[in-house]
N, C-alpha and C positions, 0 to 999 in steps of 0.2 A: 757714450756710444750705441748705436744701432744694433739689432738685432742680428743685422746683415754683416756689420764690422766683426763682430764677435765670431761668427761660424768661421771667416777668413783666418782664424789665429794659428790653425796648421801651420805645418809646414807646405812647402812650395813644391810640390811632385812632379817633374815632369818624365812622362815614360821616354823611354830609348828603345829603338828597334833594333834588330840583329845588324844591319849593315850599317849602320852609324856606330853601334859598339865597335864592331869589327876594325872599321875604318879609324876610328879613335884608338884605340888599342895598337893598330899595326902603327901609325903615326906618334904614339907615345903623347895623345893629347888628352886622353881620360885614364883616370884609375878608377880600377874596378875592386870593388871592396865585395869578396866571397863572405859571406855571414853561414854557412855551413859548418859543422865541425869535421874535427881532421879526421874521423872516421871515415865520413861519406866523402871526403876527399880521395883518401886512398883507395874504396871501394867505386866509386862512381869515376871518377876523374876530375879534373878541373880545366876551366877557360885559360889558357896559356897567360901571363902578367898579372894574372888575379893575384889579390892579398888578401889572405886569410883572416880576418876577424872572427872568430865564433860568435853567434849572437850574446850568448850571456857573456863575452869581454865589453861588447859594446859599450855599454852604460858605464863603466870604471874606465874606459880606453880614453872615451870622447869628453867625459865628464871630469876625470880627477886627473889625467897624466896633464903637464903642461904641454906647451905645445913642442919643445927641446924633446922632453922626454918620447913622446906620440913620435914623433918623427925621425928619432933613434931606434924606436923599438919596430915602427911598420913602413918608413921609410917614406913617408911622403906629408903635407901638410894634412891636419886634421878638416881645418877651416877651408880649402882649398874650394874653389868651384868647378871642379873637373870631376868630382867624385860620384860614380855608377855603383847602386847597391844591387846585389846578387844574389841568389840562395839557389834552391834546387826549382822549385816552381814559382817564387814570389812572394811568397806570404811572409816569411821569414826577414825578406827583406825591406819589405812593409814596415814591418815592427820595429828593425832596425834605425829605421832613417826617423820614427818617431821618435826612438830612444836620442839619435842625435839630436833632433830638432830641443827634444824637453830641456836638452844640457848648452845649448850651443849659446856663443856668447854673442854670435851673429845670426840672430833666427830669420833674417832677411835669405840667409844664403840659399840659393838653389840646391833641390837634391834632385834625382835623376836615379830612378828604378828601372832597372832591366826586366822589365815585369813577367815576361816570360824564363827568364833567368836559364840556367842550365839544362833545363830541359829542353828549351826554345834552342838554346846555340846548338846542341847535339842533333836536333832535328833537322835545322839547317845546313848542318853540312861544316860547324867551326871544328877547327881542330882543336883536340883533347888533350892535356897532360895527364897520360896513367902512371906516370914514375913518382 
């Protein structure tokens, strides 16, 4: 294996922009995983339809729960190819992707990152659920 091949063994991450995410959520073609903790969601609000899995839960959820247990608990398939990860500003979402990748049974699964995350969503006028 060449050094170039070794460098490409990390997760395949694609950035997603506000408009594409908004459309995907409106059309139910994307699943948004918000990795902020529940207290942040209460204080800051959340993107409608986002599913909260706090970052500390990510490794256990994606590595140790069976597919059925995961779907029952969170309402979506953990190995779906339409997952987008988000947090407040993007850093924890990247960490979550790395955790999921390390425990993935399908390491070629594409991962999508909403790099601007909640801050970008709010600045661009996205609806925020504050309930």
